[in-house]
C-alpha positions as a printed Julia matrix, in Angstrom:
105×3 Matrix{Float64}:
   1.04   40.69    3.76
   3.27   37.8     4.22
   2.35   34.7     1.33
   2.17   31.64    3.94
   3.91   28.57    2.4
   3.01   25.28    2.1
   3.56   22.4     4.43
   6.32   20.68    3.01
   6.92   17.19    3.31
   9.41   14.22    2.92
   9.16   11.71    0.0
   9.39    8.39    1.23
  11.01    6.92   -2.17
  12.99    9.72   -3.66
  13.86   11.84   -0.71
  12.97   15.04   -1.64
  11.17   17.51    0.07
   8.25   19.33   -1.78
   5.46   21.09   -0.88
   2.31   19.15    0.04
   0.27   19.74   -2.23
   2.75   17.72   -4.82
   2.72   14.11   -3.03
   0.4    11.68   -2.63
  -0.64   11.03    1.19
  -0.32    6.69    1.86
  -1.47    5.3     4.94
  -1.41    1.27    6.45
  -4.79   -0.22    7.36
  -4.93   -4.16    8.68
  -6.65   -7.04    8.37
  -6.58  -10.36    9.07
  -4.25  -11.05    5.79
  -1.96   -8.72    6.8
  -0.82   -5.03    6.83
  -1.58   -2.74    3.67
  -0.47    0.82    1.96
  -2.95    2.72    0.9
  -3.28    5.59   -0.56
  -5.06    8.37    0.74
  -5.6    11.08   -2.21
  -8.15   13.01    0.22
  -5.9    13.15    3.05
  -8.4    12.24    5.41
  -7.73    9.02    6.44
  -7.46    7.93   10.21
  -3.73    6.86   11.04
  -0.15    7.72   10.49
   0.72    9.26    6.87
   3.37    8.8     4.26
   3.5    10.51    1.62
   4.64    9.56   -1.95
   5.53   11.44   -5.43
   2.09    9.71   -7.61
   4.91    8.82   -9.54
   6.16    4.56   -9.91
  10.12    5.1   -10.07
   8.89    6.65   -6.51
   7.23    3.95   -4.61
   9.82    1.87   -6.64
  12.69    3.0    -5.06
  10.3     3.32   -1.04
   9.87   -0.65   -1.79
  12.83   -1.57   -3.16
  14.18    0.55    0.33
  11.53   -0.67    2.28
  11.57    2.44    3.16
   6.96    1.82    4.45
   8.06   -0.18    7.39
  10.51    2.82    8.3
   8.26    5.63    7.42
   5.16    4.24    9.06
   6.95    2.38   11.99
   5.79   -0.97   11.78
   8.19   -4.33   11.39
   8.04   -6.32    8.51
   7.46   -5.66    5.06
   4.18   -3.61    4.12
   1.6    -4.77    0.65
   2.28   -1.82   -1.16
  -0.13   -3.58   -4.16
  -2.75   -0.92   -3.45
  -0.96    2.2    -4.3
   0.85    0.82   -7.29
  -3.12    0.04   -9.13
  -4.05    3.62   -7.96
  -0.72    5.35   -9.61
  -1.33    2.44  -12.64
  -4.51    3.64  -13.68
  -3.51    7.48  -13.07
  -1.21    7.54  -15.06
  -2.64    6.29  -18.11
  -4.77    8.78  -18.31
  -8.03    7.4   -20.01
 -10.02   10.02  -18.39
 -11.85    7.28  -16.17
 -12.31    8.22  -12.24
  -8.02    7.19  -10.28
 -10.03    6.78   -7.19
  -9.29    2.61   -6.13
 -11.82    1.41   -3.41
 -10.02    0.93   -0.08
 -13.1    -0.9     1.17
 -12.08   -4.27    1.05
  -9.88   -3.02    3.93
């Protein structure tokens, strides 16, 4: 039998192509205050997704390059504060849940 390869995705921050399982899926949620990029660790939220290494350096590169607007095919800047909070919480290693509540959007 031939082993199946995992799907490959492109990180919007560093532009490296890696296995989908190594990346964090992001989606856009719109509300009255504008559009927000939020993490989708389960990969089940509706909408167009973009992939990012779960690393603050890749997030900084994506914000600096304005990559989120291009990846989501939306005009204007997108707020990535929820992604930053998720990554900072997951990098602390506090042992607590790294889930960020996205129900507020």
